[in-house]
C-alpha positions as CSV (number, residue, x, y, z in Angstrom):
1,X,28.0,126.5,53.4
2,X,31.0,126.3,51.4
3,X,33.6,123.3,51.7
4,X,36.2,125.8,52.8
5,X,34.1,126.7,55.9
6,X,35.0,123.4,57.2
7,X,38.1,122.4,59.3
8,X,38.3,119.2,57.6
9,X,40.0,115.8,58.2
10,X,43.4,115.5,56.7
11,X,43.5,116.4,53.2
12,X,46.2,115.8,50.6
13,X,46.3,118.1,47.6
14,X,45.7,116.6,44.2
15,X,48.7,118.3,42.8
16,X,50.9,116.4,45.1
17,X,49.6,113.0,43.6
18,X,48.8,113.6,40.1
19,X,52.4,113.1,38.9
20,X,52.7,109.9,41.1
21,X,53.0,106.9,38.8
22,X,52.2,103.6,40.0
23,X,55.4,101.8,41.2
24,X,54.7,98.3,40.6
25,X,51.6,96.2,39.4
26,X,48.3,97.9,38.8
27,X,45.7,98.3,41.6
28,X,43.9,95.2,40.6
29,X,45.3,92.3,38.4
30,X,44.8,88.4,37.6
31,X,47.2,85.9,39.0
32,X,46.5,82.2,38.6
33,X,42.8,82.3,38.4
34,X,42.6,84.8,41.4
35,X,41.7,88.5,41.3
36,X,44.4,90.4,43.4
37,X,43.6,93.8,44.8
38,X,46.0,96.0,46.3
39,X,45.0,98.1,49.0
40,X,46.2,100.0,52.3
41,X,44.4,99.6,55.3
42,X,43.7,102.0,57.9
43,X,43.1,100.2,61.2
44,X,41.7,97.1,62.8
45,X,42.5,94.4,62.3
46,X,45.9,96.0,61.5
47,X,47.3,99.2,62.9
48,X,46.3,102.9,62.7
49,X,46.9,104.7,60.4
50,X,50.2,103.3,58.8
51,X,48.7,102.2,55.5
52,X,50.5,98.9,55.3
53,X,50.5,97.6,51.5
54,X,48.2,94.3,51.1
55,X,47.5,92.2,48.3
56,X,44.1,90.6,48.6
57,X,43.5,87.3,46.6
58,X,39.9,86.5,45.7
59,X,38.6,83.5,43.9
60,X,36.3,82.9,41.2
61,X,33.4,82.6,43.9
62,X,34.3,86.2,45.2
63,X,35.9,84.8,48.4
64,X,39.0,86.3,50.0
65,X,41.5,83.1,50.3
66,X,44.8,84.9,50.9
67,X,46.3,88.0,52.2
68,X,50.0,88.9,51.3
69,X,52.1,91.9,51.8
70,X,52.6,94.4,48.8
71,X,56.1,94.4,48.1
72,X,55.3,97.6,46.0
73,X,54.7,99.6,48.9
74,X,57.5,102.1,49.3
75,X,57.7,102.1,53.1
76,X,56.2,98.6,54.3
77,X,57.7,96.7,51.4
78,X,55.6,93.6,51.9
79,X,56.2,93.3,55.7
80,X,53.0,92.5,57.7
81,X,52.1,91.8,61.3
82,X,50.0,88.8,62.2
83,X,46.7,91.2,62.6
84,X,46.8,91.9,58.8
85,X,47.9,88.4,58.0
86,X,44.7,87.2,59.6
87,X,42.5,89.5,57.8
88,X,40.7,86.7,56.2
89,X,39.5,85.1,59.6
90,X,38.6,88.6,60.6
91,X,36.4,89.0,57.4
92,X,34.9,85.7,57.6
93,X,34.5,85.2,61.3
94,X,31.4,83.6,62.5
95,X,31.0,86.4,65.1
96,X,30.8,89.2,62.3
97,X,27.5,90.9,62.3
98,X,26.5,92.0,58.8
99,X,22.7,93.0,59.5
100,X,21.4,95.8,61.7
101,X,20.2,94.9,65.0
102,X,17.7,96.1,67.8
103,X,16.3,95.5,71.1
104,X,14.2,97.3,73.9
105,X,16.2,99.4,76.4
106,X,14.8,97.0,79.1
107,X,16.8,94.2,77.4
108,X,20.2,95.7,77.5
109,X,22.8,93.2,78.7
110,X,21.0,90.5,77.3
111,X,22.7,89.1,74.3
112,X,19.7,87.0,73.0
113,X,17.5,89.9,72.8
114,X,19.0,91.2,69.8
115,X,16.7,90.7,66.5
116,X,17.8,91.7,63.0
117,X,16.0,94.7,61.3
118,X,16.3,96.4,57.9
119,X,18.5,99.5,57.4
120,X,15.3,101.4,56.9
121,X,14.0,100.4,60.1
122,X,17.1,101.2,61.8
123,X,17.3,104.5,60.4
124,X,13.9,105.2,61.5
125,X,14.5,104.1,65.0
126,X,17.5,106.7,65.2
127,X,15.4,109.3,63.5
128,X,12.6,108.7,66.1
129,X,14.9,108.9,69.2
130,X,17.1,111.6,67.8
131,X,14.2,114.0,67.3
132,X,12.6,113.1,70.6
133,X,15.9,113.8,72.7
134,X,16.9,116.8,70.8
135,X,13.4,118.4,71.4
136,X,13.3,117.3,75.0
137,X,16.9,118.0,76.1
138,X,18.8,119.8,72.9
139,X,21.3,118.2,70.9
140,X,24.1,118.8,73.5
141,X,22.5,115.9,75.3
142,X,23.9,113.5,72.9
143,X,27.5,111.9,73.4
144,X,29.7,110.6,70.5
145,X,32.0,108.0,71.9
146,X,34.9,107.2,69.4
147,X,37.6,104.9,69.3
148,X,40.3,104.9,66.8
149,X,38.0,104.1,64.2
150,X,38.6,102.5,60.7
151,X,38.8,105.6,58.5
152,X,40.7,108.1,60.5
153,X,39.2,111.8,61.0
154,X,36.1,110.7,59.4
155,X,34.8,109.5,62.8
156,X,34.5,113.3,63.6
157,X,31.6,113.6,61.1
158,X,29.1,111.6,63.2
159,X,29.0,114.1,66.4
160,X,28.7,117.5,64.4
161,X,27.6,117.0,61.0
162,X,25.3,114.0,61.7
163,X,23.9,114.7,65.4
164,X,24.9,118.2,65.8
165,X,26.2,117.6,69.4
166,X,29.4,119.4,70.7
167,X,30.1,116.4,73.0
168,X,32.4,114.1,71.1
169,X,34.3,112.2,73.7
170,X,37.1,109.7,73.8
171,X,36.5,107.8,77.1
172,X,40.0,107.8,78.5
173,X,40.9,110.0,81.5
174,X,42.7,113.1,80.4
175,X,42.4,111.6,77.0
176,X,46.0,110.4,77.6
177,X,46.5,109.0,74.2
178,X,48.4,111.0,71.8
179,X,46.4,114.4,72.4
180,X,48.6,115.5,75.3
181,X,51.6,115.4,72.7
182,X,49.6,116.8,70.0
183,X,48.3,119.7,72.1
184,X,51.8,120.5,73.7
185,X,53.4,120.6,70.0
186,X,50.4,122.9,68.8
187,X,50.9,125.2,71.6
188,X,54.7,125.3,71.6
189,X,55.6,125.1,67.9
190,X,52.2,126.2,66.3
191,X,51.8,122.8,64.5
192,X,50.9,119.2,65.5
193,X,53.4,116.7,66.3
194,X,56.9,116.2,65.1
195,X,57.7,112.5,64.0
196,X,61.1,111.0,63.1
197,X,62.0,111.4,59.5
198,X,62.5,107.9,58.2
199,X,62.7,109.0,54.7
200,X,59.0,107.6,53.9
201,X,58.0,110.6,51.7
202,X,61.3,110.5,49.6
203,X,61.4,108.9,46.3
204,X,64.8,107.1,46.9
205,X,64.0,106.6,50.4
206,X,67.3,106.0,52.5
207,X,69.4,106.7,49.4
208,X,67.6,109.8,48.3
209,X,70.0,112.7,48.0
210,X,68.1,114.9,50.1
211,X,68.2,112.4,52.9
212,X,70.6,112.3,55.9
213,X,70.8,109.2,57.8
214,X,69.8,109.6,61.5
215,X,72.9,109.0,63.8
216,X,70.8,108.6,67.0
217,X,67.1,107.8,67.9
218,X,65.9,108.4,71.4
219,X,63.0,106.0,71.7
220,X,60.9,107.5,74.5
221,X,58.2,105.4,76.0
222,X,57.4,103.9,72.6
223,X,57.4,100.4,71.4
224,X,57.0,100.7,67.4
225,X,57.9,97.1,66.4
226,X,54.8,95.7,68.5
227,X,52.2,98.4,67.5
228,X,53.2,100.7,64.5
229,X,51.9,103.4,66.7
230,X,50.1,106.6,65.2
231,X,51.1,106.0,61.8
232,X,54.6,105.2,62.1
233,X,56.0,101.9,60.6
234,X,57.8,100.6,63.3
235,X,60.3,98.5,61.3
236,X,61.7,101.5,59.8
237,X,63.8,101.7,63.1
238,X,65.4,98.2,62.2
239,X,65.9,99.5,58.6
240,X,67.9,102.5,60.0
241,X,69.9,100.4,62.6
242,X,71.1,98.0,59.8
243,X,72.4,101.6,58.2
244,X,74.3,102.2,61.3
245,X,71.6,104.3,63.4
246,X,72.2,103.9,67.2
247,X,69.5,103.7,69.9
248,X,68.7,105.4,73.3
249,X,65.8,103.8,75.1
250,X,63.9,105.1,77.7
251,X,61.3,102.6,79.1
252,X,60.9,100.8,82.4
253,X,60.6,97.6,80.5
254,X,63.2,95.6,78.4
255,X,62.2,95.0,74.9
256,X,63.7,93.8,71.6
257,X,65.0,97.2,70.7
258,X,66.2,98.1,74.3
259,X,68.3,94.9,74.4
260,X,70.0,96.2,71.2
261,X,70.2,100.1,72.4
262,X,73.6,101.7,73.2
263,X,71.8,103.2,76.4
264,X,68.7,101.9,78.1
265,X,67.6,104.1,80.8
266,X,65.3,101.8,82.8
267,X,63.8,104.4,84.8
268,X,60.8,104.3,87.5
269,X,57.7,104.6,85.6
270,X,56.3,108.1,85.7
271,X,59.5,110.1,86.3
272,X,60.3,110.9,82.5
273,X,59.8,114.7,83.0
274,X,62.6,114.8,85.6
275,X,65.0,112.7,83.4
276,X,64.1,115.2,80.5
277,X,64.6,118.2,82.6
278,X,68.0,116.7,83.6
279,X,69.0,116.1,79.9
280,X,68.2,119.5,79.0
281,X,70.3,120.8,82.0
282,X,73.2,118.8,80.8
283,X,73.0,119.9,77.3
284,X,72.8,123.5,78.1
285,X,75.5,123.5,80.8
286,X,78.0,121.8,78.6
287,X,77.2,124.1,75.6
288,X,76.1,121.2,73.5
289,X,72.9,123.1,71.9
290,X,72.6,124.7,68.5
291,X,73.4,128.4,69.1
292,X,72.0,129.6,65.8
293,X,68.7,127.7,66.1
294,X,68.2,128.8,69.7
295,X,69.1,132.4,68.8
296,X,66.6,132.8,65.6
297,X,64.2,130.4,66.3
298,X,63.4,129.8,70.0
299,X,61.8,131.8,72.7
300,X,62.4,131.9,76.4
301,X,65.9,130.0,76.2
302,X,67.3,131.8,79.2
303,X,64.3,131.0,81.4
304,X,64.3,127.4,80.2
305,X,67.9,127.2,81.2
306,X,67.2,128.5,84.7
307,X,64.4,126.2,85.2
308,X,65.9,123.1,84.3
309,X,69.1,124.0,86.4
310,X,66.9,123.0,89.4
311,X,66.9,119.4,88.2
312,X,70.4,118.5,87.8
313,X,71.2,115.0,86.8
314,X,72.3,113.8,90.1
315,X,68.7,114.8,91.4
316,X,67.0,113.2,88.4
317,X,68.9,110.0,89.0
318,X,67.6,109.6,92.4
319,X,64.0,110.4,91.3
320,X,64.2,108.1,88.2
321,X,66.3,105.5,90.0
322,X,68.9,105.3,87.1
323,X,72.8,105.6,87.2
324,X,73.6,109.2,86.8
325,X,76.3,108.4,84.5
326,X,73.8,107.1,82.1
327,X,71.9,110.3,82.1
328,X,74.9,112.4,81.3
329,X,76.0,109.7,78.4
330,X,72.4,109.7,77.0
331,X,72.3,113.6,76.9
332,X,75.7,114.0,75.3
333,X,75.1,111.3,72.8
334,X,71.8,112.8,71.7
335,X,73.1,116.2,71.5
336,X,76.2,115.6,69.7
337,X,74.5,113.4,66.8
338,X,73.7,115.2,63.7
339,X,71.0,114.5,62.9
340,X,69.2,112.9,65.8
341,X,65.4,112.2,66.6
342,X,63.2,111.7,69.4
343,X,60.3,109.1,68.8
344,X,57.7,109.8,71.8
345,X,55.1,107.5,72.7
346,X,52.1,106.8,74.8
347,X,54.2,106.9,78.2
348,X,54.7,110.7,77.5
349,X,51.0,111.1,77.8
350,X,50.1,108.7,80.5
351,X,51.2,111.0,83.7
352,X,49.8,113.8,85.4
353,X,52.6,116.0,84.1
354,X,52.5,114.5,80.5
355,X,52.2,118.1,79.0
356,X,55.2,119.1,80.8
357,X,57.2,116.0,79.6
358,X,56.1,116.8,76.1
359,X,57.2,120.3,76.7
360,X,60.6,119.1,77.6
361,X,60.9,116.7,74.8
362,X,60.0,119.5,72.2
363,X,62.7,121.7,73.8
364,X,65.4,118.9,73.4
365,X,64.5,118.7,69.7
366,X,64.4,122.4,69.4
367,X,67.5,123.2,71.1
368,X,69.6,120.6,69.4
369,X,68.5,122.2,65.8
370,X,66.7,118.8,64.9
371,X,63.5,120.3,64.0
372,X,62.3,120.0,60.3
373,X,65.7,118.7,59.1
374,X,66.5,115.6,57.0
375,X,66.6,112.6,59.4
376,X,65.7,114.6,62.3
377,X,62.0,115.4,63.3
378,X,59.6,115.9,60.4
379,X,57.1,118.6,61.3
380,X,53.7,119.7,59.3
381,X,53.5,122.9,57.6
382,X,50.5,125.2,57.6
383,X,48.8,123.5,54.5
384,X,48.5,120.2,56.7
385,X,44.7,120.8,57.0
386,X,45.1,121.0,60.9
387,X,44.7,124.4,61.7
388,X,42.6,123.0,64.4
389,X,43.8,119.9,65.9
390,X,41.0,117.8,63.8
391,X,39.5,115.5,66.1
392,X,36.1,117.4,66.0
393,X,34.2,119.9,63.8
394,X,32.1,122.9,65.0
395,X,30.7,124.4,62.0
396,X,27.4,122.6,61.9
397,X,26.9,123.6,65.5
398,X,25.5,126.9,66.4
399,X,27.9,128.6,68.7
400,X,25.4,128.8,71.6
401,X,25.5,125.0,71.3
402,X,29.1,124.7,71.0
403,X,29.6,126.8,73.9
404,X,27.7,123.9,76.1
405,X,30.6,121.6,75.5
406,X,31.2,119.7,78.7
407,X,34.4,121.2,80.1
408,X,34.8,124.1,78.0
409,X,34.6,126.6,80.6
410,X,37.1,124.8,83.0
411,X,39.4,123.4,80.4
412,X,39.6,125.5,77.4
413,X,43.1,124.5,76.6
414,X,41.8,120.8,76.3
415,X,38.3,121.4,74.6
416,X,39.2,124.2,72.1
417,X,42.3,122.5,70.9
418,X,40.8,118.9,70.1
419,X,37.1,120.0,69.9
420,X,36.3,117.2,72.4
421,X,34.3,117.5,75.7
422,X,36.7,117.0,78.7
423,X,36.3,113.3,79.6
424,X,36.7,113.4,83.2
425,X,33.9,115.7,83.6
426,X,31.9,114.0,81.1
427,X,31.8,110.9,83.4
428,X,30.6,113.2,86.3
429,X,27.9,114.7,84.0
430,X,26.7,111.1,83.2
431,X,26.5,110.5,86.9
432,X,24.8,113.5,88.0
433,X,23.1,115.0,85.0
434,X,25.1,118.2,86.0
435,X,25.3,120.8,84.3
436,X,22.7,119.2,82.0
437,X,21.7,115.6,81.4
438,X,23.2,113.5,78.7
439,X,20.4,111.1,77.2
440,X,21.6,109.8,73.8
441,X,25.1,108.0,72.9
442,X,26.6,106.4,70.0
443,X,29.8,104.3,69.8
444,X,31.9,104.7,66.8
445,X,34.4,101.8,66.5
446,X,35.0,101.8,70.5
447,X,34.7,99.2,73.2
448,X,35.6,101.6,75.9
449,X,34.6,99.2,78.7
450,X,37.2,96.8,77.8
451,X,39.9,99.1,76.5
452,X,40.2,102.9,77.2
453,X,37.9,103.6,80.2
454,X,39.3,104.0,83.5
455,X,37.4,102.7,86.3
456,X,35.2,100.8,83.7
457,X,32.5,99.7,86.1
458,X,32.0,103.4,87.0
459,X,31.6,104.1,83.2
460,X,29.2,101.2,82.8
461,X,26.9,102.2,85.7
462,X,26.7,105.9,84.5
463,X,26.0,105.1,80.9
464,X,23.3,102.7,81.9
465,X,21.9,105.2,84.2
466,X,22.0,108.3,81.9
467,X,21.4,107.2,78.4
468,X,17.8,106.6,77.0
469,X,19.1,105.5,73.6
470,X,22.4,104.2,72.5
471,X,23.9,103.0,69.0
472,X,26.8,100.8,68.4
473,X,28.7,101.2,65.1
474,X,31.1,98.4,64.6
475,X,32.1,95.1,62.9
476,X,31.6,92.8,66.0
477,X,29.7,92.8,69.1
478,X,31.8,93.8,72.1
479,X,31.2,94.5,75.8
480,X,30.4,98.1,75.6
481,X,27.6,97.7,72.9
482,X,26.3,94.7,74.8
483,X,25.9,96.5,78.0
484,X,24.5,100.0,76.9
485,X,23.3,99.9,73.4
486,X,19.9,99.4,71.9
487,X,20.7,99.4,68.3
488,X,23.7,97.9,66.2
489,X,24.7,99.3,62.8
490,X,27.3,97.0,61.2
491,X,30.2,98.5,58.9
492,X,32.6,97.1,56.2
493,X,35.9,95.9,57.1
494,X,39.1,97.0,55.2
495,X,38.6,94.4,52.5
496,X,35.2,95.5,51.8
497,X,35.4,99.3,51.2
498,X,36.8,102.2,49.3
499,X,38.7,105.0,51.4
500,X,41.9,106.7,52.2
501,X,45.0,106.5,54.5
502,X,47.1,109.2,55.8
503,X,50.1,108.4,57.8
504,X,50.1,110.0,61.2
505,X,46.7,111.2,60.9
506,X,48.1,113.8,58.3
507,X,50.0,116.1,60.2
508,X,53.2,114.3,59.2
509,X,51.9,112.5,56.4
510,X,54.6,110.7,54.6
511,X,52.3,108.5,52.3
512,X,48.6,108.7,51.1
513,X,47.2,105.4,50.7
514,X,43.9,104.1,49.2
515,X,41.6,101.2,50.1
516,X,40.1,99.2,47.6
517,X,36.9,97.0,47.8
518,X,37.8,93.3,47.2
519,X,34.9,91.5,48.5
520,X,31.4,91.8,49.6
521,X,30.1,90.4,52.6
522,X,26.5,92.2,52.6
523,X,27.0,95.3,51.0
524,X,28.0,97.2,54.2
525,X,28.7,100.6,54.4
526,X,32.2,102.2,55.5
527,X,32.4,104.8,58.1
528,X,32.2,107.6,55.5
529,X,29.4,106.0,53.7
530,X,27.4,105.5,56.9
531,X,27.9,108.9,58.0
532,X,26.8,110.4,54.7
533,X,23.7,108.2,54.4
534,X,22.7,108.7,58.0
535,X,23.5,112.4,58.1
536,X,21.4,113.0,55.0
537,X,18.5,111.1,56.4
538,X,18.6,113.4,59.5
539,X,19.9,116.6,58.0
540,X,19.4,116.6,54.4
541,X,20.4,120.4,54.2
542,X,23.9,119.8,55.7
543,X,24.7,117.0,53.0
544,X,22.9,118.3,49.8
545,X,25.9,119.7,48.1
546,X,27.1,116.0,47.7
547,X,25.2,113.8,45.5
548,X,26.7,110.8,47.2
549,X,29.0,109.4,49.7
550,X,31.7,109.3,47.1
551,X,31.6,112.9,46.6
552,X,31.8,113.5,50.3
553,X,35.0,111.3,50.4
554,X,36.6,113.3,47.7
555,X,35.7,116.7,49.6
556,X,36.6,115.7,53.0
557,X,39.7,113.3,52.4
558,X,41.0,114.8,49.1
559,X,40.0,118.5,49.4
560,X,38.3,118.7,46.0
561,X,35.1,119.7,44.6
562,X,35.6,118.4,41.2
563,X,33.1,115.5,41.8
564,X,32.9,112.3,40.1
565,X,36.0,110.6,39.0
566,X,38.7,112.1,41.2
567,X,38.8,109.2,43.9
568,X,38.7,106.7,41.1
569,X,41.8,108.3,39.2
570,X,43.8,109.2,42.0
571,X,43.3,106.0,44.1
572,X,44.6,103.7,41.2
573,X,48.2,104.7,42.3
574,X,47.1,102.6,45.7
575,X,50.0,104.4,47.5
576,X,51.8,107.6,46.8
577,X,54.6,109.5,48.7
578,X,53.6,112.9,49.6
579,X,56.3,115.5,48.6
580,X,57.6,117.4,51.6
581,X,59.9,120.4,52.3
582,X,62.5,120.6,54.9
583,X,63.3,123.7,57.1
584,X,59.9,124.9,56.3
585,X,60.3,127.5,59.2
586,X,62.9,129.4,57.0
587,X,60.8,129.4,53.9
588,X,57.4,130.8,55.4
589,X,55.8,127.4,55.1
590,X,55.0,127.0,58.7
591,X,52.8,130.0,59.3
592,X,49.4,130.9,57.4
593,X,50.8,134.3,56.7
594,X,53.6,133.0,54.8
595,X,56.3,134.7,56.9
596,X,59.4,132.8,58.3
597,X,59.0,131.3,61.7
598,X,56.4,129.2,63.5
599,X,52.7,129.7,63.9
600,X,53.1,130.8,67.5
601,X,52.3,134.4,69.2
602,X,55.9,134.9,69.2
603,X,56.6,133.3,65.8
604,X,59.2,131.0,67.4
605,X,59.4,127.7,69.2
606,X,58.0,128.8,72.6
607,X,60.4,127.2,75.1
608,X,58.6,129.7,77.5
609,X,55.1,128.9,76.6
610,X,52.6,131.8,76.1
611,X,49.9,129.5,75.6
612,X,50.6,127.5,79.1
613,X,50.8,130.8,80.6
614,X,47.6,132.2,79.2
615,X,45.6,129.0,80.4
616,X,46.9,129.2,83.9
617,X,49.6,126.6,84.1
618,X,53.4,127.3,84.4
619,X,54.9,128.4,81.1
620,X,58.2,126.5,82.1
621,X,58.3,122.6,82.5
622,X,58.1,121.2,86.0
623,X,58.1,117.8,87.5
624,X,55.3,116.2,89.3
625,X,56.0,113.0,91.5
626,X,53.3,110.4,90.6
627,X,50.6,110.7,93.1
628,X,50.2,107.0,93.9
629,X,54.0,106.2,94.0
630,X,55.0,103.5,96.4
631,X,58.1,105.5,97.7
632,X,59.4,106.7,101.2
633,X,57.3,109.9,101.0
634,X,54.3,107.8,100.6
635,X,54.5,105.5,103.3
636,X,51.0,104.4,103.6
637,X,51.0,103.6,99.9
638,X,54.3,101.9,100.0
639,X,53.3,99.7,102.9
640,X,50.1,98.4,101.3
641,X,51.0,98.7,97.5
642,X,54.6,98.4,97.3
643,X,55.0,97.6,93.6
644,X,54.8,100.1,90.6
645,X,52.1,99.1,88.3
646,X,52.5,100.2,84.5
647,X,50.2,99.1,81.6
648,X,49.3,99.9,78.0
649,X,52.2,98.4,76.4
650,X,50.9,97.0,72.9
651,X,51.5,93.4,71.9
652,X,51.9,91.8,68.5
653,X,48.5,89.8,68.6
654,X,46.1,92.4,69.3
655,X,45.0,96.0,68.4
656,X,43.9,97.1,71.8
657,X,40.9,95.1,72.6
658,X,40.4,93.9,69.2
659,X,41.2,90.5,67.9
660,X,40.4,88.3,71.0
661,X,38.0,86.2,68.9
662,X,40.4,85.6,66.0
663,X,41.8,81.9,67.0
664,X,45.3,82.4,65.4
665,X,45.8,85.6,67.1
666,X,44.4,84.3,70.4
667,X,46.9,81.3,70.4
668,X,49.7,83.9,70.2
669,X,48.3,85.5,73.5
670,X,45.6,83.4,75.1
671,X,45.5,85.1,78.3
672,X,46.0,88.4,80.2
673,X,49.6,88.6,81.2
674,X,51.0,90.4,84.1
675,X,54.8,90.6,84.0
676,X,56.8,90.1,87.2
677,X,60.4,89.9,87.9
678,X,61.7,86.5,88.9
679,X,62.9,87.8,92.4
680,X,59.6,89.7,92.9
681,X,57.7,86.4,92.0
682,X,59.7,84.3,94.5
683,X,59.1,86.5,97.3
684,X,55.4,86.1,96.8
685,X,55.5,82.3,96.0
686,X,54.3,83.0,92.3
687,X,55.3,80.5,89.6
688,X,55.3,81.3,86.0
689,X,51.7,80.9,84.4
690,X,50.1,80.8,87.5
691,X,47.1,82.9,88.0
692,X,47.4,86.1,90.4
693,X,45.3,88.8,91.8
694,X,46.6,92.4,91.3
695,X,45.0,94.9,93.3
696,X,45.2,98.5,94.6
697,X,42.8,101.1,96.1
698,X,40.8,101.4,93.0
699,X,40.0,97.8,92.3
700,X,41.4,94.4,91.2
701,X,42.3,92.2,88.1
702,X,42.7,88.6,88.0
703,X,45.8,87.9,85.3
704,X,48.2,85.2,84.5
705,X,51.9,85.7,85.7
706,X,54.7,85.9,83.2
707,X,58.0,85.7,85.4
708,X,60.6,87.8,83.3
709,X,63.3,89.9,83.8
710,X,61.5,92.6,81.3
711,X,60.7,94.6,84.5
712,X,62.6,95.1,87.5
713,X,61.8,93.9,91.1
714,X,59.7,97.1,91.9
715,X,57.7,97.0,88.8
716,X,55.0,95.0,87.3
717,X,53.3,95.3,83.9
718,X,49.7,94.3,83.1
719,X,48.2,93.9,79.6
720,X,45.4,96.1,78.8
721,X,42.1,95.6,76.7
722,X,41.1,92.2,77.9
723,X,37.6,90.6,77.4
724,X,36.6,87.1,76.5
725,X,34.2,86.9,73.6
726,X,33.9,83.1,74.0
727,X,32.0,83.6,77.2
728,X,28.5,84.6,77.9
729,X,27.7,88.4,77.1
730,X,24.9,88.6,79.4
731,X,25.0,91.0,82.5
732,X,26.8,91.0,84.6
733,X,29.5,88.9,83.0
734,X,29.7,90.8,79.7
735,X,32.1,88.5,78.3
736,X,34.3,88.6,81.4
737,X,35.2,92.1,80.6
738,X,35.6,93.5,84.3
739,X,37.7,90.1,85.6
740,X,40.9,90.8,84.1
741,X,40.5,94.6,83.4
742,X,43.7,96.3,84.4
743,X,42.0,99.5,84.1
744,X,40.0,98.7,87.1
745,X,43.2,99.7,89.0
746,X,43.5,103.2,87.2
747,X,41.4,106.2,88.5
748,X,39.7,109.0,86.5
749,X,40.2,112.7,87.6
750,X,44.1,112.8,88.1
751,X,45.0,114.8,85.1
752,X,47.0,117.9,84.8
753,X,46.1,121.7,84.9
754,X,45.0,121.8,81.5
755,X,43.1,118.7,81.6
756,X,45.2,116.3,79.7
757,X,47.2,113.4,81.1
758,X,46.4,110.2,83.3
759,X,48.4,108.2,85.7
760,X,48.0,104.9,83.8
761,X,51.7,104.1,83.6
762,X,52.7,104.9,87.1
763,X,50.1,103.6,89.6
764,X,50.8,101.3,92.6
765,X,49.7,97.8,93.2
766,X,50.0,94.6,95.3
767,X,50.3,91.0,93.7
768,X,49.3,87.5,95.4
769,X,48.8,84.1,93.8
770,X,45.3,82.7,93.4
771,X,44.3,79.1,93.5
772,X,41.6,79.3,90.8
773,X,42.2,78.8,87.3
774,X,40.8,80.6,84.3
775,X,43.0,78.9,81.6
776,X,41.8,79.6,78.1
777,X,40.2,76.7,76.3
778,X,41.5,77.1,72.7
779,X,39.4,74.2,71.5
780,X,36.1,76.3,72.6
781,X,37.5,79.3,70.9
782,X,38.3,77.5,67.6
783,X,34.9,75.8,67.8
784,X,33.1,79.2,68.3
785,X,35.0,81.4,66.0
786,X,37.1,79.1,63.7
787,X,34.5,78.0,61.4
788,X,35.3,80.3,58.4
789,X,32.3,80.9,56.0
């Protein structure tokens, strides 16, 4: 099999990097008896995949003693969040696991049952169980469960190349995290995702002659300062604001950016699609759209205009519960700004009509002429390495096995696009063995029971019931591995590995960063290295063309077959800005055939989507009222659960469920918080800092009230990802993972017609005070996790 046969993870062509000179100090240098290594991290304990610049200071004993921001990085410029600053505490935490561990299946849920084993023994255990299960049930009986990982698309190597299963699965209902936006963009524009152009790829940055400063940014359900989401460096927004860029904020909550926005649309959670349709209607009716772009590059404009006319601003104002004049003002402000951009976040995905919300946002970007222009929306071209979305590979799987992917027949738009099994149907399969049994699993940087799984106890029970053998691949023990796994394989942190980082998972790459190994805590493998070693052990024929893991890195991450010195040579630049082209659709750079236009069946941006139509959905956008809204039309819900529950907003201290065992981070956010408006709190006799019970028809969680005007009187917001690693890991406690788990209140199986989307951000609930106290004992956390090696 040739390398070109693979739909690889993101690649950056070497000719894009070969002329890039180092922009500051060398990748490694000496400073005051310290060896300083410059590097760019991919993910935890930082963000994903921003590639922030770090300087790691190592003493003469080989210990990491200090972490600083790298001022040489052209985008991050030395700025770091607390997650990166505490990297030393992460690397040397007493809770780190640096040796493989095993236990009997009968001892699942017993934290003292783990015993260390050698890598040879661990691999032998994998091989024995893998071959037994494949022979008895077939490779399709294996599920690969992934988080965001620590090296990006390389996580996709495990399911197909290593284990040969079609069932790669992210365990969040409707995979409502990034993929609805990506899939909508791929189906409507022919390429994946469009991000605000913040000049990251330009050598002169904001002053580059090719750049135009963005006049207006619409921040749609995105909080970039807290999370640096999906490869975007959040503080670029602040940089632009200092230069005069203005903001429109669309969010049910108030945050630092919305307090400084020209317009804040504090809509009812889950009603974004109605708002987007109304904004389109205003722009079209008031003739504020770009006639040339619509005429030459859009398909279905008249049909779109007719559809959005059914959602005038007055109707949307009632649905969204915002002043109608604000809708008009926001639509006009965005449409008249040249250039303008929309930054769309997780809130777009997490509703049943998330694909329709994305459809409207893409239409707004298109009809205003802001696609692929300086300061507007940066789009990937046909050479981005993502002819398929890139979250899975299928070339190592025979077609008859690939066709067995769970959900492929019912949700082809989902499964064929992201090469994942449809997650809600996978849960049913684990519970019922239909259409066939799932008997082996492996986690890849995932703590699903504490983070992404809706109704996590249901997932817990299903996994324990179904899996005869399960592997955890991670840096720390967590609740999911403790509950369901029989083997733990440790991997390196960012300070202990070599690798690559491509912003925005590569479709909109603006910088290519490189990870450099600064310390050694046990010769642990990176994700790519472990995939290579385990894959070659199980299937030497699939990995024979690469002599070692470094050649695999070069092939899959740099797209070259000139093995040996490529990575070493190119990585010494530490970070490189990747050359970009604007207006690619005019130059034949958006289509594989080299013709002008977009890589869609019509060659245009499809405002009337032929793909949606093909898969049985309405080709035009439409609004769906959140199923569990406490509104007059749902009297039984409104009476019992009168509050709107939204969740998922990121916080500065943690990366989803990661970081709870780092004392400095935990001090920033010791307890799981439920934001509640002062008026609502007073009505329920709830004081700030008091523990409360929040519940609905699906479950409950115990949280600490944060009385704040960040939410309105009808809305509460619960933090996600909570578990308590200082507590017992034994069943049924499992580090307290179910006690304060806001996902207990979020259901599975309420996705859109194409299989995408989930109502996580627009549920219903009720809240009451409780007498019990679960206050965090920071002394205990420091005693358990604060003793650095």
